C-alpha positions as CSV (number, residue, x, y, z in Angstrom):
1,M,0.0,0.0,0.0
2,N,1.2,3.5,-0.8
3,A,0.7,5.8,2.0
4,Q,0.2,9.4,0.9
5,P,1.1,12.0,3.5
6,T,-1.8,14.3,4.4
7,D,-1.3,18.1,4.6
8,Q,-0.8,17.7,8.3
9,E,2.0,15.3,7.9
10,T,3.9,17.3,5.2
11,P,6.6,19.3,6.8
12,A,6.7,23.0,6.0
13,V,9.6,24.0,3.9
14,Q,10.6,27.6,3.6
15,V,12.4,28.3,0.3
16,M,15.0,31.1,0.5
17,S,16.3,32.8,-2.5
18,C,20.1,32.6,-2.9
19,C,20.1,35.7,-5.1
20,A,18.4,38.4,-3.1
21,P,18.5,41.7,-4.8
22,A,20.4,43.4,-2.0
23,I,23.5,44.0,-3.9
24,T,24.7,47.5,-4.3
25,V,27.2,48.4,-7.0
26,T,29.8,50.8,-5.5
27,L,31.9,51.2,-8.6
28,S,30.5,52.7,-11.8
29,D,31.7,51.6,-15.2
30,A,33.6,54.9,-15.6
31,E,35.2,54.6,-12.2
32,A,36.1,51.0,-12.9
33,A,37.7,52.0,-16.2
34,Q,39.6,54.9,-14.6
35,L,40.9,52.6,-11.9
36,A,41.8,49.8,-14.3
37,D,43.8,52.4,-16.5
38,A,45.7,53.6,-13.4
39,L,46.5,50.1,-12.2
40,S,47.6,48.9,-15.7
41,L,49.9,51.9,-15.9
42,L,51.4,50.9,-12.6
43,A,51.5,47.2,-13.3
44,H,55.0,47.0,-14.7
45,P,58.3,46.7,-12.8
46,I,60.2,49.3,-14.9
47,R,57.4,51.9,-14.5
48,L,57.3,51.3,-10.8
49,R,61.0,51.7,-10.5
50,L,60.9,54.9,-12.5
51,L,58.2,56.3,-10.2
52,A,60.3,55.3,-7.2
53,I,63.4,57.0,-8.5
54,L,61.4,60.2,-9.3
55,A,59.7,60.1,-5.9
56,R,63.0,59.8,-4.0
57,N,64.6,62.7,-5.9
58,A,62.9,66.1,-5.4
59,G,62.7,68.2,-8.5
60,H,63.4,67.0,-12.0
61,V,65.6,64.0,-12.9
62,C,67.5,63.9,-16.2
63,V,66.6,61.1,-18.5
64,C,70.2,60.1,-18.7
65,D,70.2,59.4,-15.0
66,L,67.1,57.4,-15.2
67,E,68.6,55.3,-18.1
68,A,71.7,54.7,-16.0
69,A,69.7,53.6,-13.0
70,L,67.8,50.8,-14.7
71,P,68.9,47.4,-16.2
72,V,67.2,48.0,-19.6
73,K,68.3,49.9,-22.7
74,Q,67.4,53.4,-23.5
75,P,64.5,52.7,-25.9
76,T,62.8,50.7,-23.2
77,V,63.2,53.5,-20.6
78,S,61.9,56.0,-23.2
79,H,58.9,53.8,-23.9
80,H,58.0,53.5,-20.2
81,L,58.5,57.2,-19.6
82,R,56.2,58.0,-22.6
83,L,53.5,55.7,-21.1
84,L,53.8,57.4,-17.7
85,R,53.8,60.8,-19.3
86,D,50.8,60.0,-21.5
87,G,49.0,58.6,-18.4
88,G,49.5,61.9,-16.7
89,L,51.7,60.6,-13.8
90,I,54.9,62.4,-14.8
91,E,55.9,65.5,-16.7
92,G,58.9,66.2,-18.7
93,E,60.8,69.5,-19.3
94,R,63.4,69.9,-22.1
95,R,66.6,71.5,-21.1
96,G,69.0,71.7,-24.0
97,Q,69.3,68.2,-25.4
98,W,68.0,66.4,-22.3
99,I,64.6,65.9,-20.8
100,Y,64.1,66.2,-17.1
101,Y,61.2,64.2,-15.5
102,A,59.2,64.7,-12.3
103,I,56.2,63.1,-10.8
104,R,52.9,65.0,-11.0
105,Q,52.0,64.9,-7.4
106,D,48.3,65.8,-8.1
107,A,47.9,62.9,-10.5
108,L,49.6,60.5,-8.1
109,A,47.3,61.7,-5.3
110,T,44.3,61.0,-7.5
111,V,45.5,57.4,-8.2
112,R,46.2,56.9,-4.5
113,L,42.6,58.1,-3.7
114,L,41.1,55.9,-6.3
115,I,42.9,52.8,-5.0
116,D,42.1,53.7,-1.3
117,Q,38.4,54.2,-2.2
118,F,38.2,51.0,-4.1
119,F,39.7,48.9,-1.3
120,A,37.6,50.7,1.3
121,S,34.5,49.7,-0.7
122,L,35.5,46.1,-0.4
123,T,35.3,46.1,3.4
124,P,31.8,45.0,4.5
125,D,29.8,47.5,6.5
126,K,29.6,46.7,10.2
127,A,26.0,46.7,11.4
């Protein structure tokens, strides 16, 4: 005999949705693109070393000194300097036949702020 459970015998099951619409997006498409551009600009050892050299030396640093400080050839240094300049993180000033580079502190502060805001948004709110 097949015994069918009656309504009183059937246990109550509460189905919870696993995908509740309580997600808030804290990073817009434009903000994500801006942060990704900044991070990709920083995501190379030579560019990081260039920024470190420029940060440690107040004022402008001659390109010849930058080339001498790195284990790569001049075209590679020039390429990475161009990327940093095009990305707005450094500025160059021609003095005679040499170019002197310096960090743009305002641009670096903006990148730092973007990164700080992004990682702060990853921390769950304490209720």
